[in-house]
DOMI-446655 format. One line per 3 residues: number of its first residue (from 1); their letters; for each residue x, y, z of C-alpha. Coordinates in steps of 0.25 Angstrom, whole numbers, plus 2048, in hexadecimal, padded with zeros to 3 digits. Layout:
N
NUM> A> X:Y:Z ~ ...
//
This chain:
246
1> MNL> 800:800:800 ~ 806:80D:7FB ~ 7FF:819:801
4> DII> 801:828:802 ~ 7FA:82D:80F ~ 7F6:83B:80F
7> GDI> 7F5:844:81B ~ 7E9:84D:81F ~ 7E6:855:812
10> HGC> 7DC:85F:818 ~ 7D8:864:80A ~ 7E6:867:806
13> YDE> 7E3:861:7F8 ~ 7EF:867:7F0 ~ 7F9:862:7FB
16> FEE> 7F3:854:7F9 ~ 7F4:855:7EA ~ 802:85A:7EB
19> LTK> 806:84F:7F5 ~ 800:843:7ED ~ 808:848:7E1
22> KLG> 814:848:7E9 ~ 811:83A:7ED ~ 810:836:7DE
25> YDW> 801:837:7DC ~ 7FC:83A:7CE ~ 7F0:844:7CD
28> TTG> 7ED:843:7BE ~ 7DF:83C:7C1 ~ 7DC:846:7CB
31> LPL> 7DF:83C:7D6 ~ 7EC:839:7DD ~ 7F0:82C:7D7
34> HPV> 7FE:825:7DA ~ 805:81F:7CE ~ 80A:813:7D6
37> GRH> 7FD:810:7DE ~ 800:818:7EB ~ 7F3:81C:7F2
40> LAF> 7EF:828:7FB ~ 7EA:827:809 ~ 7E4:833:811
43> VGD> 7E5:834:820 ~ 7D8:83D:820 ~ 7D5:84C:822
46> LTD> 7D3:84E:814 ~ 7CB:85B:816 ~ 7CA:868:81E
49> RGP> 7D3:875:81F ~ 7D9:873:811 ~ 7D5:879:804
52> ESL> 7D0:86D:7FD ~ 7C9:863:806 ~ 7BE:85F:7FD
55> KTA> 7C7:85C:7F1 ~ 7D0:854:7FB ~ 7C5:84C:800
58> NLV> 7BF:849:7F2 ~ 7CD:844:7ED ~ 7CE:83B:7F9
61> WEL> 7C0:836:7F7 ~ 7C4:833:7E8 ~ 7D1:82B:7EC
64> VVD> 7CB:824:7F8 ~ 7BC:821:7F5 ~ 7BB:822:7E6
67> KKS> 7C9:81C:7E1 ~ 7CC:814:7EE ~ 7DA:818:7EC
70> AFY> 7DE:81F:7F9 ~ 7DC:81D:808 ~ 7D5:827:811
73> VPG> 7D2:828:820 ~ 7C9:834:826 ~ 7CE:83F:82F
76> NHC> 7C7:847:839 ~ 7C5:852:82F ~ 7BF:848:825
79> NKL> 7B6:843:830 ~ 7B1:851:833 ~ 7AE:854:824
82> YRY> 7A7:847:823 ~ 79E:84A:82F ~ 79B:858:829
85> LLG> 797:852:81B ~ 78E:848:823 ~ 787:855:828
88> NKV> 78B:853:836 ~ 78E:860:83F ~ 79D:862:83E
91> QTT> 7A5:86F:841 ~ 7AB:874:834 ~ 7B8:878:83B
94> HGL> 7C6:873:83C ~ 7C7:873:82C ~ 7BA:86D:829
97> ETT> 7B5:87B:825 ~ 7BE:87B:819 ~ 7B9:86E:814
100> VSE> 7AA:872:816 ~ 7AD:87F:80F ~ 7B1:878:803
103> FMS> 7A6:86E:804 ~ 79B:879:805 ~ 7A0:880:7F9
106> LKT> 79C:874:7F0 ~ 78F:872:7E9 ~ 785:868:7EF
109> EQK> 789:85D:7E5 ~ 798:85F:7E8 ~ 795:85F:7F7
112> NEF> 78D:852:7F6 ~ 798:84C:7EE ~ 7A3:850:7F8
115> REK> 79B:84B:804 ~ 799:83E:7FD ~ 7A7:83C:7FA
118> FMA> 7AD:840:807 ~ 7A3:838:80F ~ 7A6:82B:806
121> LYE> 7B5:82E:809 ~ 7B3:82F:818 ~ 7A9:824:81A
124> TAP> 7B2:81A:812 ~ 7BF:81D:819 ~ 7C4:815:825
127> LYH> 7C7:81C:832 ~ 7D6:818:82F ~ 7DC:80F:824
130> VLD> 7E4:803:828 ~ 7ED:800:81B ~ 7F8:7F7:816
133> KDR> 7F5:7EB:81E ~ 7F4:7F3:82B ~ 801:7FA:829
136> LLI> 7FB:808:827 ~ 7F0:80F:82E ~ 7EB:81D:829
139> AHA> 7E2:824:833 ~ 7E0:833:833 ~ 7E4:836:842
142> GIR> 7EB:829:844 ~ 7E6:81D:84C ~ 7EA:816:859
145> EDY> 7F0:808:857 ~ 7E4:802:860 ~ 7DA:809:857
148> IGK> 7DF:802:84A ~ 7D4:7F9:845 ~ 7C9:800:84C
151> NNS> 7BF:80A:847 ~ 7B7:80F:853 ~ 7B4:81D:857
154> KVK> 7C1:81F:85F ~ 7C9:81A:853 ~ 7C1:824:84A
157> TFV> 7C4:830:854 ~ 7D3:82C:854 ~ 7D5:82B:845
160> LYG> 7CE:838:843 ~ 7D3:840:84E ~ 7DF:839:854
163> DIT> 7E0:835:863 ~ 7D8:841:869 ~ 7D7:843:878
166> GQT> 7CA:84B:878 ~ 7D2:858:87B ~ 7D5:863:872
169> NAD> 7E1:86C:86F ~ 7E0:87B:870 ~ 7DD:87C:861
172> GTP> 7D1:873:862 ~ 7D8:867:85C ~ 7D7:85A:864
175> VRR> 7E2:855:86D ~ 7E8:848:867 ~ 7F1:83D:86D
178> DWA> 7FD:839:865 ~ 7F8:82B:862 ~ 804:829:858
181> KNY> 80E:829:864 ~ 808:81C:869 ~ 806:815:85C
184> QGR> 80D:808:85B ~ 805:801:850 ~ 80B:7FA:843
187> ATI> 802:802:839 ~ 808:80F:834 ~ 7FD:81A:837
190> VYG> 7FC:826:82E ~ 7F3:831:833 ~ 7F2:840:833
193> HTP> 7E8:849:83A ~ 7F2:850:843 ~ 7FA:85B:83B
196> VRE> 809:859:83D ~ 814:861:836 ~ 81C:854:832
199> PRI> 816:846:830 ~ 817:840:83E ~ 81C:831:83E
202> LNN> 81B:82A:84B ~ 819:81B:84F ~ 816:817:841
205> TYN> 80B:822:840 ~ 80C:82E:835 ~ 804:83B:837
208> IDT> 804:841:829 ~ 7FB:84D:82C ~ 805:858:829
211> GAV> 7FB:863:829 ~ 7F9:866:81A ~ 7ED:86F:81D
214> FGG> 7F5:877:828 ~ 801:87A:81E ~ 809:86E:821
217> NLT> 80B:862:817 ~ 802:858:811 ~ 809:84B:814
220> ALR> 808:83C:80E ~ 80E:82F:814 ~ 812:825:809
223> YPE> 80F:817:80E ~ 816:80D:80F ~ 822:816:80C
226> MEL> 81F:81F:818 ~ 824:82B:811 ~ 81E:839:813
229> AYV> 81B:843:808 ~ 815:850:80A ~ 812:85E:803
232> PSS> 811:86B:80A ~ 803:871:80C ~ 7FE:87E:805
235> MPF> 7F6:882:812 ~ 7FA:88C:81C ~ 803:886:827
238> VQE> 7FC:886:835 ~ 806:881:83F ~ 7FD:87F:84B
241> KFR> 7F5:874:843 ~ 801:86B:844 ~ 803:862:850
244> EIN> 810:860:856 ~ 810:852:85B ~ 81C:84D:864
//
């Protein structure tokens, strides 16, 4: 299995296109296809805050649902957008407002089409992917070793939001425990969710959310080579959005 796993895109479509071209993907057909059969995988959070959330989500739908040539797991922002599209009451804050603004500018027929596609993408996605004969696991915010193989509500909360304590930081973000410090599993875990300036590699876990939407980089991990590739973001740099993890 030869994959290129992409960190949190958050609507940074141009950076995604640039990164996939750097990884050798050909866009002649309008979709990123690799000449020697590599496939893309996404750690979630396709939308919110960036300039082209709908375009990003539509492309991933086409790759994952329509062509069945890529892998996707939902992130917390994907979950919130899904609940919004269901008609549930959600606060259009923390980035969702940018996606909703794009969505509301569409004609009714286009809205219905996007809703149908995104809901299909979300509803057919597993909470986390276990791939390559249990050697690789992709989860948006990571996963505790004893949760692997389970799909209950605790696992769902963990993979979407991380190991949250129930407390909040001064900026309103949840306080999270550093689950990767205690991970001792055999499977390589690739995740995102927490923006870091450089990919964080610890105990066979790889955090590849390098804050593209906050002016960092959009990063990919090539598997099984375990090589990193990135492109710089065109977005303004926002230092306080990056977590310093010791």
